[in-house]
C-alpha positions in Angstrom: 0.0 0.0 0.0 2.8 2.4 0.9 4.6 1.7 -2.4 1.4 2.5 -4.4 0.9 5.7 -2.5 4.5 6.7 -3.1 4.1 6.0 -6.8 0.9 8.1 -7.0 2.6 11.0 -5.1 5.6 10.7 -7.4 3.3 10.9 -10.4 1.6 14.1 -9.1 5.0 15.6 -8.4 6.3 14.9 -11.9 3.1 16.3 -13.5 3.5 19.4 -11.4 7.0 19.9 -12.6 6.0 19.8 -16.3 3.2 22.4 -16.1 4.1 25.6 -17.7 3.9 28.3 -15.1 4.7 31.2 -17.5 1.6 33.4 -17.5 1.2 36.1 -20.2 -0.4 39.2 -18.8 -2.3 41.3 -21.3 -2.7 45.1 -21.1 -4.3 47.6 -23.4 -3.5 51.3 -22.9 -1.7 54.4 -23.9 2.1 54.8 -23.9 3.2 57.6 -21.6 6.9 57.1 -21.7 9.4 55.2 -23.9 13.1 55.2 -23.0 15.1 52.8 -25.2 18.4 53.7 -23.4 17.0 52.6 -20.1 15.0 49.8 -21.8 11.7 50.8 -20.2 8.2 51.6 -21.4 5.3 52.9 -19.3 1.7 52.2 -20.3 -1.3 53.9 -18.7 -4.1 51.4 -18.2 -7.3 52.8 -16.6 -5.5 55.5 -14.6 -2.7 53.1 -13.5 0.9 53.4 -14.8 2.4 50.0 -15.5 6.2 49.8 -16.0 7.7 47.3 -18.5 11.2 46.2 -19.3 12.4 46.1 -22.9 15.7 44.3 -22.2 14.5 41.1 -23.9 12.6 42.7 -26.7 14.1 43.7 -30.1 13.0 47.0 -31.5 14.4 48.7 -34.6 14.5 52.5 -35.2 11.3 52.4 -37.4 9.4 50.5 -34.7 10.6 52.9 -32.0 9.4 55.9 -34.0 6.1 54.1 -34.6 5.7 53.5 -30.9 6.5 57.2 -30.2 3.8 58.0 -32.8 1.4 56.0 -30.7 2.5 58.0 -27.6 2.0 61.4 -29.3 -1.3 60.6 -31.0 -2.8 58.7 -28.0 -3.5 55.5 -29.9 -4.0 52.4 -27.9 -1.4 49.6 -27.8 -1.7 46.0 -26.6 1.2 44.6 -24.6 1.7 41.1 -23.4 4.2 40.5 -20.7 5.5 37.9 -18.2 6.5 38.7 -14.6 10.1 37.7 -14.1 11.8 38.7 -10.8 9.0 41.1 -10.1 9.4 43.0 -13.4 7.0 43.0 -16.4 9.1 41.8 -19.3 7.4 42.4 -22.7 6.7 39.4 -24.9 4.6 41.1 -27.5 3.6 44.6 -28.6 0.8 45.1 -31.1 -1.7 47.6 -32.4 -5.4 47.3 -31.7 -5.8 45.8 -35.2 -3.2 43.1 -34.4 -0.1 44.4 -36.2 2.9 43.2 -34.2 5.8 45.5 -33.4 9.3 44.1 -32.6 10.1 40.6 -31.5 11.7 38.7 -28.6 15.5 38.2 -28.7 16.2 34.6 -29.4 
């Protein structure tokens, strides 16, 4: 009986180890600040400022200018991120229509 119980517990443990715990958080809001030198972006979502890290996200000069255009015109952006060590690391930036901007470093 103890052996069967140990096997069952081992199975649950192994299943728990294989579950993907990376959760993508999704935000839609207005860009209030974009600082590529500091690798940060701040998005205003329903009167709350959310800080994001760009250190793992690749943006070229055209995309940076386009994001600044969003900031100046007040157009909404969708941002997906994962919390890593307490920081929001961007995994995807897109327009409301679904156009993706930039990509993750590989």
